[in-house]
All heavy atoms as an XYZ file, in Angstrom:
930
protein
N     176.201     21.899    100.440
C     175.561     23.122    100.029
C     174.782     22.896     98.733
O     175.244     22.229     97.830
C     176.635     24.221     99.835
C     176.082     25.457     99.202
S     177.111     26.895     99.394
C     176.660     27.419    100.996
N     173.600     23.512     98.640
C     172.765     23.379     97.509
C     173.219     24.297     96.353
O     173.822     25.349     96.637
C     171.321     23.715     97.831
C     170.631     22.741     98.821
C     169.249     23.276     99.145
C     170.558     21.351     98.278
N     172.962     23.941     95.105
C     173.316     24.837     94.025
C     172.517     26.144     94.119
O     171.426     26.175     94.707
C     172.925     24.041     92.766
C     172.189     22.851     93.198
C     172.316     22.699     94.673
N     172.997     27.236     93.533
C     172.314     28.510     93.620
C     170.943     28.514     92.968
O     170.025     29.185     93.416
C     173.229     29.524     92.930
C     174.232     28.714     92.193
C     174.284     27.346     92.795
N     170.791     27.749     91.893
C     169.464     27.603     91.227
C     169.074     26.135     91.294
O     169.810     25.263     90.871
C     169.543     28.070     89.788
C     168.232     27.899     89.043
C     168.310     28.454     87.634
N     167.182     28.082     86.812
C     166.057     28.746     86.707
N     165.880     29.826     87.478
N     165.081     28.332     85.945
N     167.894     25.881     91.812
C     167.432     24.519     92.004
C     165.965     24.412     91.638
O     165.119     25.133     92.191
C     167.655     24.038     93.447
C     167.348     22.608     93.773
C     168.240     21.640     92.983
C     167.503     22.345     95.265
N     165.629     23.572     90.700
C     164.265     23.338     90.268
C     163.846     21.930     90.636
O     164.700     21.054     90.791
C     164.124     23.536     88.726
C     164.628     24.818     88.188
C     164.515     24.808     86.652
C     163.847     26.019     88.756
N     162.524     21.692     90.683
C     162.065     20.317     90.924
C     160.778     20.086     90.147
O     159.873     20.925     90.144
C     161.791     20.054     92.413
C     161.454     18.640     92.693
C     162.313     17.566     92.730
C     160.142     18.071     92.838
N     161.599     16.413     92.954
C     160.275     16.686     93.015
C     158.855     18.654     92.849
C     159.188     15.870     93.237
C     157.771     17.797     93.042
C     157.940     16.440     93.214
N     160.716     18.955     89.472
C     159.524     18.505     88.744
C     159.271     17.060     89.133
O     160.166     16.240     89.107
C     159.684     18.593     87.245
C     158.363     18.223     86.567
C     158.412     18.147     85.094
N     158.855     19.397     84.512
C     159.094     19.549     83.214
N     158.914     18.550     82.386
N     159.508     20.720     82.742
N     158.040     16.794     89.496
C     157.669     15.426     89.898
C     157.946     14.483     88.720
O     157.390     14.676     87.635
C     156.184     15.392     90.279
C     155.775     14.138     90.996
O     156.422     13.083     90.808
O     154.781     14.185     91.763
N     158.798     13.476     88.887
C     159.187     12.629     87.781
C     158.121     11.591     87.415
O     158.252     10.925     86.394
C     160.471     11.962     88.286
C     160.311     11.930     89.764
C     159.552     13.187     90.103
N     157.133     11.427     88.249
C     156.092     10.437     87.951
C     155.259     10.916     86.779
O     154.947     12.119     86.662
C     155.194     10.201     89.154
C     155.981      9.629     90.358
C     155.145      9.622     91.591
N     154.802     11.010     91.916
C     153.981     11.360     92.875
N     153.399     10.446     93.573
N     153.727     12.619     93.101
N     154.798     10.020     85.930
C     153.957     10.465     84.809
C     152.632     11.021     85.302
O     152.089     10.582     86.286
C     153.791      9.198     83.971
C     154.134      8.076     84.858
C     155.048      8.603     85.915
N     152.140     12.028     84.580
C     150.847     12.622     84.905
C     149.743     11.687     84.372
O     149.791     11.221     83.255
C     150.735     14.008     84.234
C     151.837     14.906     84.784
C     149.354     14.607     84.462
C     152.000     16.188     84.020
N     148.744     11.354     85.258
C     147.630     10.520     84.741
C     146.956     11.081     83.518
O     146.844     12.282     83.369
C     146.691     10.508     85.941
C     147.471     10.913     87.113
C     148.565     11.825     86.582
N     146.595     10.187     82.608
C     145.998     10.629     81.348
C     144.712     11.412     81.516
O     144.422     12.304     80.738
C     145.689      9.408     80.487
C     146.845      8.995     79.668
C     146.616      7.812     78.801
N     145.322      7.912     78.094
C     144.842      6.994     77.335
N     145.461      5.867     77.201
N     143.701      7.114     76.701
N     143.940     11.111     82.535
C     142.644     11.782     82.722
C     142.843     13.201     83.319
O     141.978     14.028     83.251
C     141.694     10.977     83.569
C     141.319      9.627     82.985
C     140.434      8.859     83.980
C     140.626      9.798     81.649
N     144.017     13.440     83.854
C     144.303     14.768     84.420
C     145.047     15.535     83.327
O     146.181     15.210     82.992
C     145.144     14.646     85.664
C     145.487     15.982     86.272
O     145.196     17.033     85.699
N     146.174     15.929     87.399
N     144.440     16.598     82.809
C     145.049     17.314     81.700
C     146.043     18.369     82.181
O     146.388     19.277     81.465
C     143.953     17.930     80.837
C     143.114     16.857     80.199
C     142.077     17.437     79.270
C     141.317     16.262     78.736
N     140.287     16.555     77.860
N     146.467     18.255     83.434
C     147.419     19.213     84.000
C     148.725     19.146     83.233
O     149.303     18.088     82.947
C     147.701     18.813     85.494
C     148.770     19.623     86.111
C     148.380     21.038     86.379
O     147.240     21.286     86.766
N     149.279     21.950     86.194
N     149.203     20.327     82.827
C     150.484     20.422     82.146
C     151.617     20.257     83.177
O     151.410     20.382     84.368
C     150.618     21.804     81.486
C     149.594     22.085     80.450
C     149.752     21.287     79.170
O     150.850     20.740     78.957
O     148.819     21.180     78.356
N     152.828     19.947     82.700
C     153.957     19.768     83.649
C     154.164     21.016     84.503
O     154.060     22.134     84.040
C     155.193     19.539     82.722
C     154.578     19.024     81.446
C     153.209     19.693     81.315
N     154.464     20.756     85.782
C     154.683     21.844     86.776
C     156.071     21.746     87.256
O     156.466     20.701     87.816
C     153.668     21.747     87.919
C     153.974     22.836     88.951
C     152.231     21.884     87.398
N     156.889     22.770     87.107
C     158.230     22.807     87.661
C     158.220     23.847     88.775
O     157.722     24.974     88.587
C     159.245     23.208     86.574
O     159.200     22.252     85.543
C     160.679     23.284     87.183
N     158.722     23.465     89.951
C     158.753     24.370     91.072
C     160.195     24.901     91.285
O     161.132     24.162     91.254
C     158.289     23.634     92.350
C     158.231     24.608     93.554
C     157.656     23.864     94.767
O     157.306     22.730     94.729
N     157.593     24.614     95.858
N     160.271     26.215     91.488
C     161.565     26.819     91.771
C     161.795     26.746     93.248
O     161.011     27.290     94.048
C     161.595     28.313     91.328
C     161.331     28.455     89.853
C     162.943     28.935     91.716
C     161.108     29.890     89.394
N     162.806     25.960     93.675
C     163.127     25.883     95.101
C     164.158     26.890     95.523
O     164.094     27.454     96.608
C     163.689     24.470     95.422
C     162.720     23.291     95.092
C     163.368     21.965     95.450
C     161.391     23.464     95.771
N     165.136     27.159     94.653
C     166.164     28.150     94.928
C     166.444     28.922     93.675
O     166.586     28.357     92.604
C     167.447     27.485     95.413
C     167.254     26.688     96.688
C     168.595     26.231     97.258
N     169.426     27.317     97.656
C     169.282     27.990     98.796
N     168.307     27.648     99.601
N     170.063     28.992     99.127
N     166.571     30.214     93.810
C     166.902     31.068     92.624
C     167.698     32.275     93.211
O     167.268     32.920     94.156
C     165.586     31.567     91.996
C     165.802     32.503     90.811
C     166.259     31.803     89.573
O     165.790     30.693     89.288
O     167.120     32.352     88.878
N     168.848     32.577     92.630
C     169.584     33.732     93.079
C     168.681     34.994     92.909
O     167.982     35.153     91.932
C     170.799     33.839     92.147
C     170.947     32.445     91.618
C     169.554     31.846     91.580
N     168.662     35.842     93.903
C     167.830     37.006     93.849
C     166.480     36.873     94.581
O     165.877     37.868     94.911
N     166.034     35.640     94.805
C     164.824     35.434     95.592
C     165.164     35.672     97.031
O     166.297     35.506     97.484
C     164.333     33.987     95.425
C     163.518     33.697     94.182
C     163.517     34.576     93.120
C     162.724     32.549     94.125
C     162.784     34.294     91.984
C     162.008     32.299     93.003
C     162.019     33.154     91.941
N     164.138     36.063     97.796
C     164.302     36.317     99.242
C     164.673     34.968     99.937
O     164.059     33.915     99.655
C     163.011     36.842     99.833
C     163.030     36.945    101.338
N     163.832     37.857    102.008
C     162.370     36.268    102.294
C     163.653     37.709    103.272
N     162.785     36.776    103.503
N     165.632     35.021    100.824
C     166.023     33.805    101.602
C     165.348     33.975    102.989
O     165.731     34.789    103.801
C     167.517     33.774    101.782
C     168.024     32.466    102.393
C     167.767     31.272    101.498
O     167.996     31.327    100.275
O     167.267     30.241    102.025
N     164.269     33.206    103.222
C     163.566     33.327    104.478
C     164.389     32.937    105.689
O     165.278     32.140    105.607
C     162.353     32.388    104.323
C     162.691     31.441    103.202
C     163.745     32.112    102.376
N     164.078     33.551    106.820
C     164.773     33.254    108.040
C     163.774     33.126    109.159
O     162.594     33.444    109.019
C     165.786     34.358    108.401
O     165.118     35.555    108.685
N     164.241     32.691    110.314
C     163.345     32.516    111.481
C     162.806     33.882    111.973
O     161.808     33.927    112.663
C     164.092     31.815    112.626
C     164.380     30.377    112.268
O     163.688     29.804    111.397
O     165.356     29.792    112.875
N     163.519     34.943    111.700
C     163.106     36.295    112.113
C     161.944     36.858    111.309
O     161.310     37.821    111.730
C     164.269     37.265    112.100
C     165.322     36.999    113.163
C     166.253     35.844    112.791
O     166.557     35.710    111.581
O     166.681     35.094    113.676
N     161.720     36.318    110.108
C     160.644     36.807    109.281
C     159.301     36.487    109.919
O     159.073     35.418    110.469
C     160.671     36.147    107.874
C     161.860     36.592    107.055
O     162.438     37.638    107.393
O     162.174     35.881    106.082
N     158.380     37.447    109.878
C     157.075     37.250    110.429
C     156.040     37.262    109.295
O     154.959     37.861    109.413
C     156.749     38.340    111.440
C     157.653     38.262    112.683
C     157.308     39.286    113.731
O     156.258     39.950    113.616
O     158.112     39.411    114.685
N     156.338     36.586    108.244
C     155.466     36.500    107.094
C     154.254     35.631    107.422
O     154.394     34.621    108.078
C     156.168     35.943    105.897
S     157.711     36.789    105.521
N     153.081     36.026    106.929
C     151.899     35.265    107.215
C     151.060     34.907    105.987
O     150.181     34.072    106.064
C     151.023     36.070    108.175
O     150.619     37.284    107.593
N     151.345     35.457    104.839
C     150.554     35.193    103.654
C     151.467     34.748    102.512
O     152.347     35.500    102.102
C     149.772     36.443    103.278
C     148.807     36.140    102.137
C     147.519     36.941    102.335
N     146.573     36.476    101.307
C     146.317     37.119    100.182
N     146.877     38.288     99.956
N     145.468     36.628     99.324
N     151.186     33.573    101.967
C     151.982     32.968    100.900
C     151.040     32.446     99.804
O     149.914     32.091    100.100
C     152.837     31.791    101.393
C     153.781     32.181    102.505
C     153.396     32.034    103.823
C     155.050     32.608    102.199
C     154.272     32.347    104.828
C     155.941     32.971    103.191
C     155.548     32.832    104.518
N     151.523     32.354     98.612
C     150.840     31.689     97.549
C     151.813     31.275     96.483
O     152.973     31.644     96.545
C     149.744     32.642     96.939
C     150.284     33.891     96.349
C     150.762     34.086     95.095
C     150.378     35.141     96.998
N     151.163     35.420     94.941
C     150.964     36.089     96.081
C     150.096     35.600     98.277
C     151.199     37.409     96.421
C     150.337     36.929     98.630
C     150.877     37.816     97.679
N     151.375     30.471     95.533
C     152.230     30.119     94.418
C     151.949     31.037     93.266
O     150.794     31.364     92.979
C     151.978     28.660     94.022
C     152.641     27.658     94.897
C     151.875     26.764     95.662
C     154.016     27.587     95.014
C     152.497     25.848     96.472
C     154.610     26.672     95.844
C     153.855     25.832     96.585
N     152.988     31.423     92.569
C     152.889     32.345     91.432
C     153.534     31.653     90.233
O     154.654     31.151     90.322
C     153.618     33.659     91.750
C     153.431     34.695     90.699
C     152.296     35.503     90.664
C     154.373     34.885     89.696
C     152.110     36.474     89.703
C     154.181     35.846     88.685
C     153.047     36.631     88.710
N     152.813     31.583     89.150
C     153.311     30.946     87.940
C     154.067     31.975     87.089
O     153.450     32.937     86.579
C     152.176     30.328     87.096
S     152.770     29.523     85.588
N     155.373     31.855     87.015
C     156.175     32.809     86.218
C     155.986     32.626     84.707
O     156.152     33.560     83.967
C     157.612     32.684     86.606
C     157.891     33.086     88.021
C     159.344     33.208     88.387
O     160.190     32.632     87.751
N     159.629     33.926     89.410
N     155.612     31.421     84.293
C     155.410     31.165     82.864
C     154.163     31.912     82.361
O     154.143     32.359     81.208
C     155.243     29.681     82.603
N     153.161     32.099     83.227
C     151.905     32.741     82.799
C     151.710     34.094     83.493
O     150.703     34.752     83.291
C     150.724     31.834     83.078
C     150.780     30.578     82.300
N     151.095     29.361     82.868
C     150.633     30.337     80.988
C     151.098     28.425     81.923
N     150.818     28.988     80.768
N     152.636     34.488     84.348
C     152.645     35.749     85.031
C     151.346     36.028     85.834
O     150.729     37.094     85.715
C     152.886     36.914     84.008
C     153.300     38.200     84.707
O     153.969     38.109     85.777
O     152.946     39.306     84.196
N     150.954     35.016     86.598
C     149.758     35.152     87.469
C     149.762     34.138     88.538
O     150.574     33.189     88.553
C     148.486     35.095     86.638
C     148.272     33.807     85.870
C     147.018     33.861     85.038
O     146.168     34.774     85.182
N     146.845     32.901     84.153
N     148.810     34.264     89.499
C     148.675     33.276     90.603
C     148.508     31.920     89.977
O     147.825     31.756     88.955
C     147.501     33.605     91.502
C     147.699     34.798     92.373
N     148.785     35.567     92.354
C     146.882     35.338     93.292
C     148.677     36.545     93.264
N     147.510     36.434     93.812
N     149.055     30.893     90.673
C     148.916     29.502     90.168
C     147.896     28.757     91.004
O     148.003     28.704     92.252
C     150.262     28.805     90.240
C     150.153     27.306     89.935
C     150.041     26.886     88.631
C     150.154     26.390     90.939
C     149.893     25.559     88.341
C     150.044     25.002     90.681
C     149.906     24.625     89.342
O     149.756     23.282     89.096
N     146.939     28.219     90.360
C     145.956     27.323     91.018
C     145.647     26.237     90.051
O     144.781     26.324     89.191
C     144.687     28.105     91.407
C     143.738     27.213     92.128
C     142.552     26.747     91.631
C     143.847     26.671     93.446
N     141.918     25.932     92.574
C     142.719     25.875     93.686
C     144.832     26.742     94.418
C     142.508     25.202     94.859
C     144.610     26.035     95.597
C     143.492     25.287     95.827
N     146.414     25.153     90.161
C     146.320     24.003     89.271
C     146.418     24.439     87.804
O     147.293     25.245     87.515
C     145.129     23.147     89.564
C     145.161     22.622     91.001
N     146.128     21.723     91.418
C     144.411     22.919     92.067
C     145.931     21.479     92.713
N     144.900     22.202     93.118
N     145.505     24.058     86.946
C     145.670     24.400     85.542
C     144.955     25.675     85.140
O     144.866     26.024     83.990
C     145.164     23.259     84.660
C     143.749     22.899     84.881
C     143.370     21.502     84.488
O     144.152     20.590     84.681
O     142.285     21.320     83.934
N     144.458     26.424     86.098
C     143.628     27.587     85.786
C     144.436     28.831     85.367
O     143.820     29.814     84.954
C     142.735     27.955     86.948
O     143.532     28.347     88.062
N     145.728     28.801     85.459
C     146.487     30.032     85.153
C     146.871     30.147     83.665
O     147.327     31.167     83.229
C     147.728     30.168     86.030
S     149.073     29.117     85.645
N     146.677     29.107     82.889
C     146.995     29.149     81.479
C     147.417     27.794     80.941
O     147.593     26.850     81.696
N     147.563     27.706     79.652
C     147.938     26.457     78.994
C     149.444     26.324     78.880
O     150.165     27.338     78.831
C     147.292     26.351     77.612
C     145.797     26.268     77.636
C     145.185     26.110     76.280
O     145.953     25.867     75.345
O     143.971     26.251     76.205
N     149.924     25.129     78.830
C     151.326     24.860     78.688
C     152.008     24.621     80.041
O     151.391     24.678     81.092
N     153.310     24.313     80.005
C     154.019     24.034     81.254
C     154.024     25.238     82.188
O     153.964     26.383     81.777
C     155.471     23.759     80.752
C     155.328     23.459     79.318
C     154.131     24.209     78.823
N     154.038     24.925     83.519
C     154.022     25.939     84.547
C     155.374     25.981     85.211
O     156.005     24.952     85.430
C     152.955     25.627     85.591
C     151.578     25.480     84.985
N     150.780     26.574     84.670
C     150.870     24.387     84.621
C     149.664     26.106     84.166
N     149.663     24.810     84.122
N     155.822     27.175     85.598
C     157.050     27.399     86.377
C     156.583     28.195     87.584
O     156.353     29.399     87.481
C     158.098     28.154     85.564
C     159.425     28.436     86.277
C     160.103     27.114     86.643
C     160.335     29.259     85.372
N     156.471     27.518     88.742
C     155.919     28.163     89.903
C     156.932     28.459     90.978
O     157.939     27.761     91.124
C     154.741     27.349     90.513
C     155.211     26.000     91.005
C     153.607     27.200     89.499
C     154.190     25.247     91.814
N     156.671     29.517     91.718
C     157.556     29.927     92.820
C     156.696     30.299     94.012
O     155.560     30.752     93.843
C     158.411     31.118     92.391
N     157.239     30.058     95.212
C     156.534     30.506     96.381
C     156.643     32.039     96.460
O     157.708     32.607     96.164
C     157.223     29.859     97.625
O     156.593     30.363     98.818
N     155.536     32.676     96.789
C     155.502     34.103     96.799
C     155.008     34.581     98.146
O     153.950     34.155     98.592
C     154.602     34.604     95.670
C     154.704     36.053     95.336
N     155.579     36.497     94.371
C     154.187     37.160     95.867
C     155.552     37.809     94.291
N     154.677     38.230     95.199
N     155.719     35.452     98.804
C     155.380     36.008    100.068
C     154.796     37.399     99.846
O     155.334     38.168     99.040
C     156.616     36.071    100.961
S     156.442     37.067    102.451
N     153.722     37.715    100.558
C     153.122     39.029    100.378
C     154.094     40.167    100.714
O     154.130     41.197    100.068
C     151.865     39.170    101.266
C     151.165     40.450    101.143
C     149.899     40.499    101.972
O     149.627     39.585    102.789
N     149.101     41.546    101.791
N     154.949     39.904    101.689
C     155.884     40.974    102.153
C     157.174     41.007    101.328
O     157.665     42.106    101.008
C     156.241     40.758    103.644
C     157.086     41.813    104.217
C     157.337     41.620    105.697
O     156.567     40.945    106.344
O     158.362     42.137    106.187
N     157.735     39.854    100.986
C     159.062     39.793    100.353
C     159.085     39.440     98.848
O     160.089     39.496     98.217
C     159.945     38.766    101.080
C     160.169     39.103    102.515
N     159.524     38.407    103.509
C     160.905     40.025    103.077
C     159.890     38.938    104.683
N     160.724     39.930    104.468
N     157.942     39.052     98.314
C     157.891     38.602     96.912
C     158.380     37.173     96.781
O     158.286     36.377     97.703
N     158.920     36.811     95.614
C     159.362     35.434     95.405
C     160.439     35.040     96.465
O     161.299     35.856     96.784
C     159.992     35.408     94.016
C     159.471     36.639     93.352
C     159.176     37.638     94.447
N     160.341     33.812     96.963
C     161.316     33.404     97.954
C     161.742     31.965     97.773
O     161.023     31.163     97.197
C     160.814     33.616     99.359
C     159.671     32.778     99.795
C     159.258     33.031    101.257
O     159.701     34.046    101.823
O     158.533     32.193    101.781
N     162.947     31.659     98.223
C     163.472     30.303     98.200
C     162.749     29.500     99.236
O     162.322     29.976    100.287
C     164.982     30.305     98.489
C     165.761     30.936     97.357
O     165.419     30.819     96.189
N     166.820     31.654     97.693
N     162.586     28.198     98.921
C     161.975     27.252     99.880
C     162.862     26.073    100.081
O     163.713     25.751     99.222
C     160.565     26.776     99.353
C     159.620     27.929     99.290
C     160.674     26.080     98.032
N     162.749     25.443    101.194
C     163.522     24.241    101.514
C     162.859     23.058    100.851
O     161.610     23.001    100.817
C     163.590     24.068    103.025
C     164.669     23.184    103.457
C     164.480     21.905    103.984
C     166.047     23.366    103.385
N     165.689     21.353    104.266
C     166.655     22.215    103.925
C     166.875     24.412    102.961
C     168.069     22.082    104.019
C     168.245     24.277    103.070
C     168.814     23.144    103.575
N     163.585     22.071    100.314
C     162.953     20.886     99.761
C     161.989     20.239    100.774
O     162.305     20.121    101.953
C     164.137     19.958     99.429
C     165.232     20.889     99.174
C     165.027     22.031    100.176
N     160.780     19.884    100.320
C     159.763     19.341    101.183
C     159.744     17.829    101.040
O     160.444     17.211    100.219
C     158.389     19.930    100.766
C     158.329     21.402    100.864
C     158.528     21.895    102.298
O     157.888     21.434    103.231
N     159.402     22.883    102.477
N     158.874     17.162    101.832
C     158.849     15.719    101.859
C     158.564     15.132    100.484
O     159.177     14.128    100.144
C     157.808     15.254    102.865
O     156.533     15.803    102.590
N     157.689     15.748     99.740
C     157.379     15.219     98.382
C     158.602     15.251     97.482
O     158.836     14.339     96.730
C     156.189     15.999     97.801
C     155.625     15.360     96.556
C     154.290     15.975     96.233
N     154.161     16.083     94.819
C     153.849     17.156     94.173
N     153.590     18.258     94.814
N     153.774     17.161     92.874
N     159.330     16.356     97.524
C     160.465     16.472     96.653
C     161.599     15.483     97.107
O     162.285     14.947     96.283
C     161.067     17.871     96.655
O     161.422     18.268     97.945
C     160.074     18.864     96.077
N     161.704     15.258     98.401
C     162.713     14.322     98.884
C     162.356     12.894     98.608
O     163.240     12.028     98.514
C     162.939     14.538    100.401
C     163.541     15.915    100.746
C     163.606     16.092    102.237
C     164.924     16.117    100.109
N     161.077     12.585     98.412
C     160.667     11.207     98.050
C     161.056     10.883     96.635
O     161.236      9.723     96.280
C     159.140     11.076     98.215
C     158.673     10.950     99.668
S     156.902     10.966     99.865
C     156.238     10.154     98.449
N     161.167     11.908     95.781
C     161.522     11.706     94.402
C     162.735     12.571     93.988
O     162.577     13.535     93.260
C     160.300     12.025     93.504
C     159.102     11.177     93.835
C     158.085     11.721     94.604
C     159.017      9.887     93.385
C     156.993     10.953     94.920
C     157.921      9.120     93.675
C     156.897      9.627     94.468
N     163.901     12.223     94.493
C     165.065     13.087     94.274
C     165.487     13.159     92.800
O     166.206     14.075     92.394
C     166.174     12.427     95.115
C     165.731     11.033     95.305
C     164.222     11.042     95.340
N     164.996     12.208     91.953
C     165.375     12.280     90.557
C     164.706     13.447     89.827
O     165.034     13.772     88.688
C     165.018     10.957     89.843
C     163.582     10.600     89.834
C     163.115      9.822     91.081
O     163.828      9.849     92.083
O     162.030      9.206     91.012
N     163.836     14.188     90.500
C     163.152     15.321     89.879
C     163.956     16.658     90.001
O     163.556     17.652     89.454
N     165.073     16.649     90.758
C     165.843     17.858     90.951
C     166.643     18.242     89.701
O     167.177     17.354     89.022
C     166.776     17.741     92.128
C     166.128     17.790     93.471
C     166.002     16.637     94.207
C     165.600     18.956     93.984
C     165.407     16.646     95.473
C     165.022     18.979     95.216
C     164.896     17.834     95.974
N     166.680     19.501     89.392
C     167.493     20.010     88.320
C     168.253     21.232     88.774
O     167.628     22.273     89.107
C     166.585     20.408     87.117
C     167.383     20.918     85.944
O     168.593     20.578     85.820
O     166.839     21.672     85.144
N     169.566     21.248     88.911
C     170.448     20.097     88.578
C     170.297     18.994     89.611
O     169.847     19.247     90.704
C     171.862     20.736     88.644
C     171.721     21.873     89.597
C     170.308     22.394     89.409
N     170.638     17.749     89.201
C     170.500     16.641     90.134
C     171.349     16.817     91.373
O     172.427     17.374     91.302
C     171.025     15.428     89.326
C     170.993     15.855     87.898
C     171.146     17.384     87.881
N     170.818     16.437     92.497
C     171.563     16.524     93.774
C     172.460     15.304     93.898
O     172.076     14.186     93.530
C     170.614     16.573     94.963
C     169.726     17.814     95.102
C     168.884     17.732     96.359
C     170.494     19.094     95.049
N     173.647     15.530     94.369
C     174.563     14.404     94.604
C     174.030     13.654     95.829
O     173.200     14.148     96.583
C     175.988     14.886     94.883
O     176.021     15.592     96.121
N     174.561     12.440     96.057
C     174.150     11.676     97.236
C     174.476     12.444     98.518
O     173.703     12.466     99.470
C     174.817     10.312     97.257
C     174.328      9.418     96.156
O     173.204      9.655     95.645
O     175.044      8.437     95.781
N     175.599     13.120     98.525
C     176.029     13.884     99.697
C     175.063     15.086     99.938
O     174.652     15.367    101.052
C     177.440     14.397     99.571
N     174.684     15.786     98.874
C     173.760     16.921     99.000
C     172.390     16.458     99.449
O     171.792     17.049    100.338
C     173.605     17.676     97.668
C     174.801     18.459     97.272
C     174.689     19.000     95.874
O     174.163     18.345     94.963
N     175.206     20.177     95.671
N     171.918     15.322     98.921
C     170.608     14.821     99.321
C     170.609     14.393    100.795
O     169.704     14.662    101.528
C     170.222     13.633     98.410
C     168.807     13.082     98.584
C     167.772     14.153     98.393
C     168.580     11.916     97.679
N     171.682     13.724    101.208
C     171.811     13.309    102.615
C     171.838     14.544    103.540
O     171.253     14.558    104.593
C     173.059     12.445    102.801
N     172.563     15.574    103.083
C     172.653     16.831    103.873
C     171.288     17.474    104.037
O     170.916     17.907    105.129
C     173.656     17.782    103.169
C     173.822     19.094    103.866
C     174.475     19.344    105.055
C     173.305     20.353    103.424
N     174.410     20.699    105.338
C     173.716     21.329    104.362
C     172.593     20.751    102.316
C     173.385     22.659    104.228
C     172.267     22.094    102.150
C     172.656     23.021    103.129
N     170.531     17.568    102.905
C     169.192     18.159    103.002
C     168.279     17.324    103.879
O     167.550     17.879    104.734
C     168.605     18.310    101.575
C     167.171     18.732    101.671
C     169.408     19.308    100.771
N     168.308     16.012    103.740
C     167.444     15.184    104.583
C     167.833     15.253    106.057
O     166.948     15.275    106.906
C     167.531     13.733    104.104
C     166.788     13.488    102.811
C     166.857     12.050    102.380
N     165.911     11.826    101.305
C     166.081     10.903    100.380
N     167.136     10.084    100.414
N     165.158     10.744     99.425
N     169.093     15.358    106.355
C     169.526     15.453    107.758
C     169.235     16.808    108.367
O     168.955     16.900    109.567
C     171.017     15.166    107.862
N     169.295     17.879    107.561
C     169.124     19.220    108.059
C     167.678     19.713    108.020
O     167.398     20.750    108.568
C     170.008     20.178    107.246
C     170.260     21.478    108.001
O     170.400     21.409    109.218
O     170.309     22.529    107.326
N     166.783     18.942    107.395
C     165.417     19.410    107.234
C     164.615     19.239    108.521
O     165.051     18.678    109.508
N     163.389     19.792    108.461
C     162.470     19.638    109.608
C     162.080     18.162    109.760
O     162.078     17.416    108.795
C     161.175     20.439    109.365
C     161.495     21.932    109.302
O     162.466     22.395    109.935
O     160.752     22.645    108.635
N     161.708     17.805    110.954
C     161.312     16.404    111.250
C     160.143     15.972    110.366
O     160.101     14.858    109.921
C     160.960     16.234    112.709
C     162.199     16.378    113.600
O     163.293     16.175    113.127
O     161.995     16.649    114.784
N     159.198     16.858    110.118
C     158.036     16.488    109.359
C     158.271     16.592    107.840
O     157.424     16.210    107.048
C     156.792     17.302    109.736
C     157.023     18.793    109.480
O     158.143     19.202    109.234
O     156.023     19.534    109.610
N     159.410     17.119    107.437
C     159.700     17.273    106.008
C     160.492     16.105    105.429
O     160.827     16.077    104.275
C     160.461     18.573    105.787
N     160.830     15.123    106.250
C     161.667     14.035    105.786
C     160.843     12.784    105.628
O     159.848     12.545    106.095
C     162.847     13.762    106.727
C     163.661     12.578    106.223
C     163.689     15.006    106.824
């Protein structure tokens, strides 16, 4: 089982020529909508909670970004770890145990592993 609050930040250094500030993605947060197969949501975007606006690379403001998936119908929602996050498990906060990481990789979609 995953922790109730789970964040992920790409642990690779940001290239010097890209002035993008650090981006932390909220994967799980208590109180966020937990999507299910029955949901018929069709419109999603990323929302930067640090700057209180839509997130589109560095255009939402200066400083670190804290982004969440946002559904037009349900608001902020939890997301399942994606292939990029699973490629760099050292970016999870709190860190996932080997058992948790194996569970997520085994239970994820075929294209997300």
